[in-house]
PAZA-465672 format. One record per atom (N, C-alpha, C): z, y, x. Coordinates in steps of 0.2 Angstrom, whole numbers, padded with zeros to 4 digits, always signed. Atoms other than C-alpha are relative to their C-alpha. Layout:
N
ZYX/...
END
This chain:
458
-0002+0007+0002/-0301-0078+0135/+0007-0001+0000/-0007+0001-0001/-0283-0078+0141/+0003+0005-0005/-0003-0005+0005/-0279-0062+0130/-0001-0003-0007/+0001+0003+0006/-0286-0071+0115/+0004-0006-0001/-0004+0005+0001/-0276-0086+0118/+0008+0002+0000/-0007-0002+0000/-0260-0076+0121/+0002+0003-0006/-0001-0003+0007/-0261-0067+0104/+0003-0005-0005/-0003+0005+0004/-0258-0083+0094/+0007-0002+0002/-0006+0002-0002/-0244-0088+0105/+0006+0005-0001/-0005-0005+0002/-0235-0071+0103/+0002+0000-0007/-0002+0000+0008/-0237-0072+0084/+0004-0006-0002/-0004+0006+0002/-0230-0090+0084/+0007+0002+0002/-0007-0001-0002/-0215-0084+0094/+0004+0005-0004/-0003-0005+0005/-0212-0069+0083/+0001-0003-0007/-0002+0004+0007/-0213-0080+0067/+0006-0004+0001/-0006+0004-0001/-0201-0092+0075/+0006+0003+0000/-0006-0004-0001/-0189-0079+0079/+0002+0003-0007/-0002-0003+0007/-0190-0071+0061/+0003-0006-0004/-0002+0006+0004/-0188-0089+0054/+0007-0002+0002/-0007+0002-0003/-0173-0092+0065/+0005+0005-0003/-0005-0005+0002/-0165-0076+0060/+0001-0001-0008/+0000+0001+0007/-0169-0079+0041/+0005-0006-0001/-0003+0006+0001/-0162-0096+0042/+0008+0001+0002/-0007-0002-0002/-0146-0090+0051/+0003+0004-0005/-0003-0005+0005/-0143-0076+0039/+0001-0004-0007/-0001+0003+0006/-0146-0087+0024/+0006-0005+0000/-0005+0005-0001/-0134-0100+0030/+0007+0003+0000/-0007-0003-0001/-0120-0087+0033/+0002+0003-0007/-0003-0002+0006/-0109-0085+0018/+0007+0003+0001/-0007-0003-0001/-0093-0076+0015/+0005-0005+0001/-0005+0005-0001/-0083-0092+0015/+0000-0002+0007/+0000+0002-0006/-0089-0096+0032/+0004+0004+0005/-0004-0005-0004/-0080-0081+0040/+0007-0003+0001/-0007+0002+0000/-0063-0089+0036/+0000-0008-0001/+0000+0007+0001/-0068-0108+0036/+0005-0003+0004/-0005+0003-0004/-0056-0112+0050/+0007+0003-0001/-0007-0004+0001/-0041-0101+0044/+0004-0005-0004/-0005+0004+0005/-0025-0108+0036/+0001+0004-0006/-0001-0003+0006/-0020-0105+0019/+0006+0005+0000/-0005-0005+0000/-0009-0090+0015/+0006-0002-0004/-0006+0002+0004/+0009-0092+0008/+0001+0005-0006/-0002-0004+0005/+0015-0086-0008/+0004+0006+0001/-0004-0005-0001/+0028-0075-0001/-0004+0006+0004/+0004-0005-0004/+0016-0066+0011/-0005+0003-0005/+0005-0003+0004/+0003-0063-0002/+0002+0003-0007/-0003-0003+0007/+0014-0058-0017/-0001+0007-0001/+0000-0008+0001/+0014-0039-0014/-0008+0002-0001/+0007-0003+0000/-0006-0038-0014/-0002+0002-0007/+0002-0002+0007/-0009-0038-0033/+0004+0006-0002/-0004-0005+0002/+0005-0026-0035/-0002+0007+0003/+0002-0006-0003/-0001-0014-0022/-0007+0002-0002/+0007-0002+0003/-0019-0015-0030/+0002+0004-0006/-0002-0003+0006/-0011-0009-0046/+0002+0007+0002/-0003-0007-0002/-0002+0006-0037/-0006+0004+0002/+0005-0004-0002/-0018+0011-0029/-0004+0002-0006/+0004-0001+0006/-0027+0010-0046/+0003+0005-0004/-0003-0005+0004/-0014+0021-0054/-0002+0007+0002/+0003-0007-0003/-0021+0036-0043/-0005+0002-0005/+0006-0002+0004/-0036+0036-0055/+0002+0002-0007/-0003-0003+0006/-0025+0040-0070/+0001+0007+0000/-0002-0007+0000/-0025+0058-0075/+0007+0002-0001/-0007-0001+0002/-0007+0056-0082/+0003-0007+0000/-0003+0006-0001/+0005+0043-0078/+0007+0000-0004/-0006+0000+0004/+0019+0048-0091/+0000-0005-0005/-0001+0006+0005/+0026+0036-0103/-0004+0001-0006/+0004-0001+0007/+0017+0044-0118/-0007+0001+0001/+0007-0001-0001/+0000+0046-0110/-0004-0006-0001/+0003+0006+0000/-0013+0033-0114/-0003-0001+0007/+0002+0002-0006/-0019+0023-0099/-0008-0001+0000/+0007+0001+0000/-0038+0024-0095/-0003-0005+0004/+0003+0005-0004/-0041+0012-0081/+0005-0006+0002/-0005+0005-0001/-0026+0000-0082/-0003-0007-0001/+0002+0007+0002/-0029-0019-0080/+0004-0002-0005/-0004+0004+0005/-0023-0031-0093/+0007+0000+0002/-0007+0000-0002/-0004-0029-0094/+0002+0007+0003/-0002-0006-0003/-0004-0011-0087/+0001-0001+0007/-0001+0000-0007/+0001-0006-0070/+0007-0002+0002/-0007+0002-0001/+0019-0011-0072/+0004+0005+0004/-0003-0005-0003/+0025+0006-0066/+0005+0004-0005/-0005-0004+0003/+0040+0016-0071/-0002+0007+0001/+0002-0007-0001/+0034+0034-0073/+0006+0004+0004/-0006-0004-0003/+0052+0040-0068/+0000-0001+0008/+0000+0002-0007/+0049+0031-0051/-0006+0003+0004/+0006-0004-0004/+0033+0041-0046/+0003+0006+0002/-0004-0006-0002/+0042+0053-0035/-0005+0006+0002/+0005-0006-0001/+0026+0063-0030/-0007-0003-0001/+0008+0001+0001/+0007+0064-0034/-0003+0005+0003/+0004-0005-0003/-0005+0073-0024/-0008-0001-0002/+0007+0000+0002/-0023+0077-0031/-0004+0004+0005/+0005-0003-0005/-0038+0085-0022/+0002+0007+0001/-0002-0007-0001/-0031+0102-0026/+0006+0001+0005/-0006+0000-0004/-0015+0098-0018/-0001-0001+0008/+0001+0002-0007/-0022+0091-0002/-0006+0004+0003/+0006-0004-0002/-0037+0103-0001/-0005-0004+0003/+0005+0004-0002/-0048+0089+0002/+0001-0003+0007/-0002+0003-0006/-0039+0084+0018/+0001-0007+0000/-0002+0007+0000/-0035+0067+0012/-0002-0002-0008/+0001+0002+0007/-0039+0057-0004/+0007+0000-0004/-0007+0000+0004/-0026+0058-0019/+0004-0006+0002/-0004+0005-0001/-0011+0048-0017/+0007+0001-0004/-0006+0000+0004/+0006+0044-0025/+0005-0003+0005/-0005+0003-0003/+0023+0040-0018/+0005-0003-0006/-0003+0003+0005/+0032+0027-0028/+0006-0004+0002/-0006+0003-0002/+0050+0020-0027/+0001-0006-0005/+0000+0006+0003/+0049+0002-0032/+0007-0004+0001/-0006+0002-0001/+0067-0003-0035/+0000-0008-0001/+0001+0008+0001/+0062-0021-0042/-0001-0004+0006/+0002+0003-0006/+0055-0025-0025/+0003+0003+0006/-0003-0004-0006/+0066-0014-0014/-0005+0003+0005/+0005-0002-0004/+0051-0005-0008/-0002+0007-0001/+0002-0007+0001/+0045+0013-0005/-0007+0000+0002/+0007+0002-0001/+0026+0013-0007/-0003+0007+0000/+0004-0006+0001/+0014+0027-0003/-0007-0003+0000/+0006+0003+0002/-0003+0022-0011/-0006+0005+0000/+0006-0005+0000/-0020+0031-0008/-0006-0003-0003/+0006+0003+0003/-0035+0029-0018/-0006+0000+0005/+0006+0000-0004/-0053+0026-0012/-0004+0006+0000/+0005-0006+0000/-0068+0036-0009/-0003+0002-0007/+0003-0003+0006/-0074+0047-0023/-0007+0002+0002/+0007-0001-0002/-0093+0047-0023/-0002+0007-0002/+0002-0007+0001/-0094+0065-0030/+0004+0005+0003/-0004-0005-0004/-0082+0073-0018/-0002+0001+0007/+0002-0001-0007/-0089+0081-0003/+0005+0000+0005/-0006+0000-0004/-0072+0082+0005/+0001-0007+0003/-0001+0007-0002/-0071+0063+0006/-0006-0002+0005/+0005+0001-0005/-0088+0062+0014/+0001+0003+0007/-0002-0003-0007/-0083+0075+0027/+0005-0004+0004/-0005+0004-0004/-0068+0065+0031/-0003-0006+0003/+0003+0006-0003/-0078+0049+0033/-0005+0001+0005/+0005-0001-0005/-0091+0057+0043/+0002+0003+0006/-0003-0003-0006/-0079+0065+0055/+0001-0005+0005/-0001+0005-0005/-0082+0052+0068/-0006-0002+0003/+0005+0004-0003/-0093+0044+0080/+0003-0007+0002/-0003+0007+0000/-0091+0025+0083/+0006+0000+0006/-0005+0000-0005/-0074+0024+0092/+0001+0007+0004/+0000-0007-0003/-0073+0043+0095/+0007+0002+0003/-0007-0003-0002/-0054+0046+0096/+0004-0006+0004/-0004+0004-0004/-0044+0038+0110/+0008+0000-0003/-0006-0001+0003/-0027+0033+0103/+0004-0007+0002/-0004+0006-0001/-0013+0021+0109/-0003-0005+0004/+0003+0005-0004/-0023+0012+0122/-0007-0002-0003/+0006+0002+0003/-0038+0010+0110/-0004+0006-0003/+0004-0005+0004/-0050+0019+0099/+0000-0001-0007/-0001+0000+0007/-0049+0024+0081/-0005+0005-0003/+0005-0004+0003/-0059+0033+0068/+0004+0007+0000/-0003-0007-0001/-0056+0052+0071/+0002+0003-0007/-0001-0003+0006/-0057+0058+0053/+0006-0004-0004/-0006+0004+0003/-0045+0044+0046/+0007+0002+0004/-0006-0001-0004/-0032+0048+0060/+0002+0007-0002/-0002-0007+0002/-0033+0067+0055/+0003+0000-0007/-0003+0000+0007/-0030+0063+0037/+0007-0003+0000/-0007+0003-0001/-0015+0051+0042/+0005+0005+0002/-0004-0005-0003/-0008+0065+0052/+0002+0006-0006/-0002-0005+0005/-0009+0077+0037/+0005-0003-0005/-0004+0003+0005/-0001+0065+0025/+0007-0001+0003/-0006+0001-0003/+0013+0061+0037/+0004+0006+0001/-0003-0006-0001/+0017+0079+0041/+0002+0003-0007/-0002-0003+0007/+0018+0083+0022/+0005-0004-0003/-0005+0004+0004/+0029+0068+0017/+0005-0003+0005/-0005+0003-0005/+0039+0065+0033/+0007+0001-0002/-0007-0001+0002/+0055+0073+0026/+0002-0004-0006/-0001+0004+0005/+0054+0064+0010/+0001-0007+0001/+0000+0007-0002/+0051+0047+0018/+0006-0001+0004/-0006+0001-0004/+0065+0050+0030/+0006+0000-0005/-0006-0001+0004/+0077+0055+0016/+0001-0007-0004/+0000+0006+0004/+0072+0039+0005/+0002-0006+0005/-0002+0006-0004/+0074+0027+0020/+0007+0001+0002/-0007-0001-0002/+0091+0034+0024/+0004-0002-0007/-0003+0001+0007/+0096+0033+0005/+0000-0007-0002/+0001+0007+0002/+0090+0015+0003/-0001-0004+0007/+0001+0003-0006/+0093+0007+0020/-0003-0007+0000/+0002+0006+0001/+0088-0010+0013/-0007-0001-0002/+0007+0000+0002/+0071-0005+0007/-0005+0000+0005/+0006+0000-0005/+0054-0007+0016/-0004+0006-0002/+0005-0005+0001/+0041+0006+0018/-0007-0002+0001/+0006+0003+0001/+0024+0001+0013/-0005+0005-0001/+0006-0004+0001/+0007+0010+0015/-0005-0004-0002/+0005+0004+0003/-0007+0004+0005/-0006+0005-0002/+0005-0004+0002/-0024+0010+0000/-0006-0004-0001/+0006+0004+0002/-0042+0005-0005/-0006+0004+0004/+0006-0003-0003/-0058+0008+0005/+0002+0005+0005/-0001-0005-0004/-0057+0025+0013/+0008+0001+0001/-0008-0001+0000/-0038+0026+0008/+0003-0006+0004/-0002+0005-0004/-0036+0009+0016/+0000+0002+0008/+0000-0002-0007/-0041+0016+0033/+0005+0005+0002/-0005-0005-0001/-0030+0031+0031/+0007-0004+0000/-0007+0003+0000/-0015+0019+0027/+0001-0004+0006/+0000+0003-0007/-0019+0009+0043/+0002+0005+0005/-0001-0005-0005/-0019+0025+0053/+0008+0002-0001/-0007-0002+0001/-0002+0030+0045/+0005-0005+0003/-0005+0005-0002/+0006+0014+0049/+0000+0000+0008/+0000+0000-0007/+0001+0015+0067/+0004+0006+0003/-0003-0006-0002/+0007+0033+0069/+0008+0000-0002/-0008+0001+0002/+0024+0029+0060/+0003-0005+0005/-0003+0005-0004/+0027+0014+0071/+0001+0003+0007/-0001-0004-0007/+0024+0025+0087/+0005+0005-0001/-0005-0006+0001/+0036+0038+0080/+0006-0002-0005/-0006+0002+0005/+0050+0028+0071/+0006+0005+0000/-0006-0005+0000/+0063+0041+0077/-0001+0006-0005/+0001-0005+0005/+0055+0054+0065/+0002-0002-0007/-0002+0002+0006/+0060+0043+0051/+0007-0003+0000/-0007+0002+0000/+0078+0040+0056/+0001-0006+0004/-0001+0005-0004/+0075+0027+0069/+0000-0007-0004/+0001+0006+0004/+0070+0013+0056/-0003-0005+0005/+0003+0006-0003/+0066-0004+0062/-0008-0001-0001/+0007+0001+0001/+0048-0008+0065/-0001-0006-0006/+0001+0005+0005/+0050-0023+0053/+0001+0002-0007/-0001-0003+0006/+0054-0012+0039/-0007+0004-0002/+0007-0004+0001/+0036-0004+0040/-0005-0005-0001/+0006+0005+0000/+0020-0013+0034/-0005+0004-0004/+0006-0003+0003/+0003-0009+0027/-0004-0006-0003/+0005+0005+0003/-0009-0018+0015/-0006+0005-0002/+0006-0004+0000/-0026-0011+0017/-0006-0004-0004/+0005+0003+0004/-0038-0016+0003/-0007+0002+0001/+0007-0001-0002/-0056-0018+0008/-0001+0006+0005/+0000-0006-0004/-0054-0007+0023/-0006+0001+0004/+0006-0001-0004/-0067+0002+0033/+0002-0002+0007/-0001+0001-0007/-0068-0003+0051/+0002+0006+0004/-0003-0007-0002/-0056+0010+0059/+0003-0001+0006/-0003+0001-0006/-0049+0003+0075/-0003-0005+0005/+0003+0004-0005/-0054-0005+0091/+0004-0007+0000/-0002+0007+0001/-0051-0024+0093/+0007-0001+0003/-0006+0001-0002/-0036-0023+0104/+0006+0003-0004/-0005-0002+0004/-0027-0012+0092/+0001-0004-0007/+0000+0005+0006/-0032-0023+0077/+0004-0006+0001/-0004+0006-0002/-0024-0037+0086/+0007+0001+0001/-0007-0001-0001/-0008-0029+0092/+0004+0002-0006/-0003-0003+0006/-0004-0021+0075/+0000-0005-0005/+0000+0005+0005/-0006-0037+0066/+0006-0002-0003/-0006+0001+0003/+0012-0039+0063/+0002+0004-0005/-0002-0005+0005/+0013-0024+0052/-0006+0002-0004/+0006-0002+0004/-0005-0021+0046/-0003-0006-0003/+0003+0006+0004/-0013-0033+0033/-0006+0003-0003/+0006-0002+0004/-0031-0031+0027/-0002-0006-0005/+0002+0004+0005/-0037-0039+0011/-0007+0001-0001/+0007+0000+0001/-0055-0044+0009/-0002-0005-0005/+0002+0004+0005/-0063-0051-0006/-0007-0003+0002/+0006+0004-0001/-0077-0064-0002/-0005+0003+0004/+0006-0002-0004/-0093-0055+0003/+0000+0008+0001/+0000-0007-0001/-0087-0037+0004/-0003+0003+0006/+0005-0002-0006/-0099-0027+0015/+0004+0005+0005/-0003-0005-0004/-0087-0013+0021/+0004-0002+0006/-0004+0003-0005/-0075-0023+0032/-0005-0003+0005/+0005+0003-0005/-0091-0031+0040/-0005+0005+0003/+0005-0005-0002/-0101-0015+0043/+0003+0003+0006/-0002-0003-0006/-0099-0010+0061/-0004+0006+0002/+0004-0006-0002/-0112+0004+0061/+0005+0006-0001/-0004-0007+0001/-0105+0022+0062/-0001+0001-0008/+0000+0000+0007/-0100+0025+0044/-0004+0006-0003/+0004-0005+0002/-0110+0041+0043/-0007-0003-0002/+0007+0003+0002/-0126+0030+0043/+0000-0003-0007/-0001+0004+0006/-0119+0020+0029/-0001+0005-0006/+0000-0005+0006/-0116+0035+0017/-0005+0005+0000/+0007-0004+0001/-0131+0045+0022/-0005-0003-0003/+0005+0004+0004/-0141+0031+0015/+0003-0004-0006/-0003+0003+0005/-0130+0027+0001/-0004-0003-0006/+0004+0002+0005/-0144+0026-0011/-0005-0005+0002/+0004+0005-0002/-0153+0014-0001/+0004-0005+0004/-0005+0005-0003/-0138+0003+0004/-0002-0007+0001/+0003+0007-0001/-0146-0014+0002/-0005+0000+0006/+0005+0000-0006/-0160-0010+0014/+0003+0001+0006/-0004-0001-0007/-0148-0003+0027/+0004-0006+0002/-0004+0006-0002/-0137-0018+0026/-0005-0006+0003/+0004+0005-0003/-0152-0029+0029/-0002+0001+0007/+0002-0002-0007/-0157-0019+0044/+0006-0001+0005/-0006+0002-0004/-0139-0021+0050/+0001-0007+0002/+0000+0007-0001/-0140-0039+0048/-0004-0002+0006/+0004+0001-0006/-0155-0040+0059/+0002+0002+0007/-0002-0002-0006/-0148-0030+0072/+0006-0004+0003/-0006+0003-0002/-0131-0038+0072/-0001-0008+0003/+0002+0007-0002/-0139-0056+0073/-0002+0000+0007/+0003+0001-0006/-0147-0051+0089/+0004+0003+0006/-0005-0002-0005/-0132-0044+0098/+0005-0006+0002/-0005+0006-0002/-0122-0057+0108/+0007+0002-0001/-0007-0001+0003/-0104-0059+0102/+0004+0002+0006/-0004-0002-0006/-0097-0057+0120/-0001+0007+0001/+0002-0007-0001/-0106-0040+0121/+0004+0004-0006/-0004-0004+0005/-0097-0035+0104/+0007+0000+0002/-0007+0001-0001/-0080-0041+0110/+0002+0005+0006/-0001-0004-0006/-0082-0031+0127/-0001+0007-0001/+0001-0007+0002/-0087-0015+0118/+0007+0003-0002/-0006-0002+0001/-0071-0005+0119/+0000+0005-0006/+0000-0005+0005/-0077+0008+0106/-0002-0003-0007/+0002+0003+0006/-0083-0005+0093/+0006-0001-0005/-0006+0000+0004/-0071-0003+0078/+0000-0007-0005/-0001+0007+0004/-0064-0018+0067/+0004+0002-0006/-0005+0000+0005/-0055-0021+0051/+0007-0001+0003/-0007+0000-0004/-0036-0019+0056/+0004-0006-0002/-0006+0004+0001/-0022-0031+0058/-0002-0007-0002/+0001+0006+0002/-0020-0048+0050/-0005+0000-0006/+0005+0000+0005/-0034-0053+0038/+0002-0005-0006/+0000+0004+0006/-0032-0060+0020/-0006-0001-0003/+0007+0001+0003/-0048-0067+0014/+0000-0004-0006/+0000+0003+0006/-0050-0071-0004/-0007-0003-0001/+0006+0003+0000/-0063-0084-0006/-0001-0003-0007/+0001+0002+0007/-0070-0088-0024/-0007-0003-0001/+0007+0003+0001/-0088-0093-0021/-0002-0004+0006/+0002+0004-0006/-0096-0107-0011/-0007-0001+0000/+0008+0000-0001/-0113-0110-0004/-0003-0005-0004/+0004+0004+0004/-0126-0117-0015/+0003-0002-0007/-0004+0002+0006/-0114-0117-0030/+0000+0007-0004/+0000-0006+0004/-0115-0105-0045/+0006+0001-0003/-0006-0002+0003/-0101-0095-0053/+0006+0000+0005/-0006-0001-0004/-0084-0091-0047/+0005-0006-0001/-0005+0005-0001/-0071-0104-0042/+0007+0002+0000/-0007-0003+0000/-0052-0103-0043/+0001+0003+0007/+0000-0003-0007/-0049-0091-0028/+0006-0003+0004/-0004+0002-0006/-0041-0097-0012/+0001+0005+0005/-0001-0006-0004/-0033-0085+0000/+0001-0003+0007/+0000+0002-0007/-0036-0089+0019/+0003+0006+0004/-0002-0005-0004/-0027-0079+0032/+0000-0002+0008/+0000+0001-0007/-0027-0077+0051/+0000+0007+0004/+0000-0006-0005/-0026-0065+0066/-0006-0001+0004/+0006+0002-0003/-0044-0067+0071/-0002+0005+0006/+0002-0004-0006/-0051-0061+0088/-0008+0000+0000/+0008+0001+0000/-0069-0068+0090/-0001-0002-0007/+0002+0002+0007/-0078-0069+0073/+0004+0004-0005/-0004-0004+0005/-0068-0055+0065/-0005+0004-0005/+0004-0003+0004/-0080-0051+0051/-0006+0003+0003/+0005-0003-0004/-0094-0048+0063/-0007+0001-0003/+0007+0000+0003/-0109-0051+0052/+0000+0002-0008/+0001-0001+0007/-0114-0044+0035/-0003-0006-0004/+0002+0005+0004/-0116-0056+0021/-0006+0002-0005/+0005-0002+0005/-0133-0055+0012/+0001-0003-0007/-0003+0003+0007/-0126-0057-0006/-0001+0005-0005/+0001-0005+0005/-0129-0049-0022/+0007+0003-0002/-0007-0002+0001/-0110-0047-0023/+0003+0004+0006/-0003-0003-0006/-0108-0038-0006/+0003+0007-0002/-0003-0007+0002/-0105-0021-0015/+0005-0001-0006/-0004+0001+0006/-0097-0028-0031/+0007-0002+0002/-0007+0003-0002/-0083-0037-0021/+0004+0006+0004/-0004-0005-0003/-0078-0020-0014/+0004+0004-0005/-0003-0003+0006/-0072-0014-0031/+0008-0002+0000/-0007+0001+0000/-0053-0012-0032/+0002-0004-0006/-0002+0004+0006/-0053-0019-0050/-0001-0007+0001/+0002+0007-0001/-0061-0035-0044/+0005-0003+0005/-0005+0002-0005/-0049-0036-0029/+0007-0002-0004/-0006+0001+0004/-0034-0034-0041/+0000-0006-0004/+0001+0006+0005/-0041-0047-0053/+0001-0006+0003/+0001+0006-0003/-0045-0060-0041/+0007-0002+0004/-0006+0000-0003/-0029-0057-0031/+0006-0003-0004/-0005+0003+0005/-0018-0060-0046/-0002-0007-0002/+0001+0007+0002/-0027-0076-0051/+0002-0004+0006/-0002+0004-0006/-0024-0082-0033/+0007-0001+0000/-0007+0000+0000/-0006-0078-0034/+0003-0004-0005/-0002+0004+0006/-0004-0086-0051/-0001-0007+0002/+0002+0007-0002/-0012-0102-0044/+0005-0002+0005/-0005+0002-0005/+0000-0102-0029/+0007-0001-0003/-0006+0001+0003/+0015-0099-0040/+0000-0007-0005/+0001+0006+0004/+0009-0113-0052/+0001-0006+0004/+0000+0006-0005/+0007-0125-0037/+0008-0001+0002/-0007+0001-0002/+0025-0121-0032/+0004-0003-0005/-0004+0002+0006/+0032-0124-0049/-0001-0008-0001/+0002+0007+0001/+0022-0141-0050/+0004-0004+0005/-0003+0003-0005/+0029-0146-0034/+0008-0001+0000/-0007+0000+0001/+0047-0142-0039/+0004+0000+0006/-0003+0000-0006/+0052-0137-0022/+0007+0003+0000/-0007-0004+0000/+0071-0133-0020/+0000+0006+0003/+0000-0006-0003/+0076-0116-0016/+0001+0000+0008/-0001+0000-0007/+0083-0121+0001/-0006-0002+0004/+0006+0002-0003/+0068-0130+0006/-0006+0005+0000/+0005-0006+0001/+0057-0115+0000/+0002+0005+0006/-0003-0005-0005/+0068-0104+0011/-0002-0002+0007/+0001+0002-0006/+0066-0115+0026/-0008+0000+0002/+0007+0000-0001/+0047-0116+0023/-0002+0007+0002/+0002-0007-0002/+0046-0097+0023/+0001+0002+0007/-0002-0001-0007/+0055-0096+0039/-0005-0003+0005/+0004+0004-0005/+0044-0109+0047/-0007+0004+0000/+0007-0004+0000/+0028-0099+0041/+0001+0006+0004/+0000-0006-0003/+0035-0083+0048/+0000-0002+0008/+0000+0002-0007/+0038-0092+0065/-0008-0001+0002/+0007+0001-0002/+0020-0098+0064/-0004+0006+0000/+0003-0006-0001/+0014-0081+0061/+0001+0004+0006/-0001-0003-0006/+0022-0075+0076/-0003-0003+0006/+0004+0004-0005/+0015-0089+0086/-0008+0001+0000/+0007-0002+0001/-0002-0085+0079/-0002+0006+0003/+0002-0007-0003/-0001-0067+0084/+0000+0000+0007/+0000+0001-0007/+0004-0072+0101/-0006-0003+0003/+0007+0004-0002/-0011-0084+0102/-0006+0005+0000/+0005-0005+0001/-0022-0070+0096/+0000+0005+0006/+0000-0005-0006/-0016-0058+0110/-0002-0004+0006/+0003+0004-0006/-0019-0072+0123/-0007-0001+0000/+0007+0001+0001/-0036-0075+0116/-0004+0006+0002/+0003-0006-0001/-0040-0057+0117/-0001+0001+0008/+0001-0001-0008/-0036-0057+0136/-0005-0005+0003/+0005+0005-0002/-0046-0073+0138/-0007+0002+0000/+0007-0003+0001/-0061-0065+0131/-0002+0006+0003/+0001-0006-0004/-0059-0050+0142/-0001+0006-0005/+0000-0006+0004/-0056-0038+0127/+0003+0006+0003/-0002-0005-0004/-0054-0021+0135/+0007+0002-0003/-0007-0003+0002/-0035-0015+0135/+0004-0005-0004/-0003+0005+0004/-0030-0032+0127/+0007-0001+0003/-0006+0001-0003/-0016-0032+0140/+0005+0006-0001/-0004-0006+0000/-0009-0015+0136/+0006-0002-0004/-0006+0002+0003/+0009-0018+0131/+0001+0005-0006/-0002-0004+0006/+0016-0012+0114/+0006+0004+0001/-0006-0004-0001/+0029+0002+0115/+0006-0003-0004/-0005+0002+0005/+0038-0006+0100/-0002-0008-0001/+0002+0007+0001/+0034-0025+0103/+0005-0003-0003/-0004+0005+0004/+0041-0038+0092/+0001-0006+0003/-0001+0006-0003/+0040-0052+0104/+0004+0000+0006/-0004+0001-0005/+0053-0058+0116/-0003-0004+0006/+0004+0003-0005/+0041-0062+0130/+0004+0000+0007/-0003+0000-0007/+0046-0066+0148/-0001+0006+0004/+0002-0006-0004/+0038-0050+0154/+0003+0006-0004/-0003-0006+0004/+0049-0039+0143/+0003+0005+0005/-0002-0004-0005/+0057-0032+0159/-0006+0004+0003/+0006-0003-0003/+0040-0028+0166/-0003+0005-0005/+0002-0005+0005/+0035-0020+0150/+0004+0006-0001/-0005-0006+0001/+0050-0009+0149/-0001+0005+0006/+0002-0004-0006/+0046-0003+0167/-0006+0003+0000/+0007-0004+0001/+0028+0001+0163/+0001+0006-0005/-0001-0005+0005/+0034+0011+0148/+0004+0006+0003/-0003-0006-0003/+0045+0022+0160/-0004+0003+0005/+0004-0004-0004/+0031+0026+0171/-0004+0005-0003/+0004-0005+0003/+0022+0042+0169/-0007-0002-0003/+0006+0001+0003/+0007+0042+0158/-0006+0004+0003/+0006-0003-0003/-0011+0046+0164/-0002+0005-0005/+0003-0005+0005/-0019+0062+0157/-0007+0000+0000/+0007-0001+0000/-0037+0058+0159/-0002-0002-0007/+0002+0001+0007/-0047+0058+0143/-0002-0008-0001/+0002+0007+0001/-0053+0040+0146/+0003-0004+0006/-0003+0004-0006/-0040+0030+0157/-0003-0006+0001/+0003+0007-0001/-0046+0014+0165/+0004-0005-0004/-0003+0006+0004/-0043-0003+0157/+0007-0001+0002/-0007+0001-0001/-0025-0007+0155/+0004+0006+0000/-0004-0006+0000/-0019+0011+0156/+0002+0001-0007/-0003-0001+0006/-0009+0017+0142/+0000+0008-0002/+0000-0006+0002/-0011+0033+0132/+0003+0001-0007/-0004-0001+0006/+0003+0036+0119/-0001+0007-0003/+0000-0007+0004/+0000+0050+0106/+0007+0000-0004/-0006-0001+0004/+0017+0056+0101/-0001+0004-0006/+0001-0004+0006/+0021+0065+0085/-0002+0007+0001/+0002-0007-0002/+0021+0082+0093/-0007+0001+0002/+0007+0000-0003/+0005+0078+0102/-0005+0000-0006/+0005+0001+0005/-0003+0072+0086/+0000+0007-0005/+0000-0006+0004/+0003+0088+0076/-0004+0006+0004/+0003-0006-0004/-0003+0100+0090/-0007-0001+0000/+0007+0002+0000/-0020+0091+0090/-0003+0001-0007/+0003+0000+0007/-0022+0091+0071/+0001+0007-0003/-0002-0006+0003/-0014+0108+0067/+0000+0006+0004/-0001-0006-0004/-0013+0126+0072/+0005+0004-0004/-0005-0005+0003/-0001+0140+0067/-0004+0006-0002/+0003-0006+0002/-0006+0155+0057/+0004+0006+0003/-0004-0006-0002/+0000+0173+0060/+0007+0000-0002/-0007+0001+0002/+0016+0169+0050/+0004-0006+0003/-0004+0006-0003/+0020+0154+0060/-0001-0006-0004/+0001+0006+0004/+0015+0142+0046/-0005-0005+0003/+0005+0005-0003/+0006+0126+0051/-0006-0001-0005/+0006+0001+0004/-0012+0124+0045/-0004-0005+0004/+0004+0005-0003/-0025+0111+0048/-0006+0003+0004/+0006-0002-0004/-0038+0114+0062/-0006-0001-0004/+0006+0002+0003/-0055+0116+0055/-0005-0003+0004/+0005+0004-0005/-0063+0109+0071/+0002-0007+0001/-0002+0007-0001/-0053+0093+0071/+0003+0000+0007/-0003+0001-0007/-0047+0085+0087/-0005+0003+0005/+0004-0002-0005/-0053+0091+0103/-0003-0006+0003/+0004+0006-0003/-0066+0080+0112/+0004-0002+0006/
END
């Protein structure tokens, strides 16, 4: 009798749990992730559409002035073919990294290295993406995606001399890394390695280096994602699934033909994981840096709205849950990101013109926004410590903040580093340029550097 009474009770509990999950998932929309964030400024967001177009230029078979453009957005890419200093395709990289180009943008005083995204028909791209277990590689006090770090090491080793020469020739130019999807993760890794080895590029200032990662894969642990928020920027369009997918990427792309089913299963699992458990998992990877979220759809409303760009350096709630939306995969396309980013920028510029803000007040406002960004970054670091995020206290070797503990930080930098594979919380493991090259590359019989086939040592 008791067993018979217990079965309906279990069924009711199960049904209530499923109903709660379904209700929670249906109420979670893309706009809710950034509901409490502030609006992005025009100056901060201005490079995004331009970077998207440079990434899209990698898809063109020929960028010469006389060749027809096959994938250009309306108005073209706005690229001077003479300023494309270098293009690498799959034959050049031997599949070690996605194709990329190096562009000298005189109009914006910028040196840009732009990487394209995943090619669904290239086995080498899958091999690069699958070269990882969740948080496999220890790097700079945190964990990163192993395959993306290897690819970044290859690019930097190949282009280091040219980048150093350009930075010395144009001392007022910035160095920007950008990419989409798989290329966005590589660009973020590139930025981290460059910032840790600025002496290899002529001792350039950290402020001259930046990254714009379009629809990036989750590629670094939370402490790194927050610490590098002053130089790395991630751009996410509304419901994009990839920056929200914390599962090992091999599971995603092994099931690419059944992606909607997999996303639903991930939704079910992520809903049941407490958020504090996510934050305290040192190997859980996240979208890197400061987040720019382009919001163009609202709950229970049809169609697209004028896009609004929200920005923050989030700690808790950093795109933790996948959005069940028919646009989850469409919002990942670089062509849509470029289109909506340009619309958002046009609206920002139109609003500024309507307000007729004098140039002096505009400059003061930009300076105020920059100070607010610094304060927001500091607040995010303090928030990470409060939430007991592993290694959140680890100091940055190239910190940009004049904190009171600057002397203590420098003393910590002078202390010898630990050699354990997994140092305790708060310990520091800095991977220098030479260490990175030694781990990624071997030398052949002629003394030439070649990429290791086995990747990083465990």
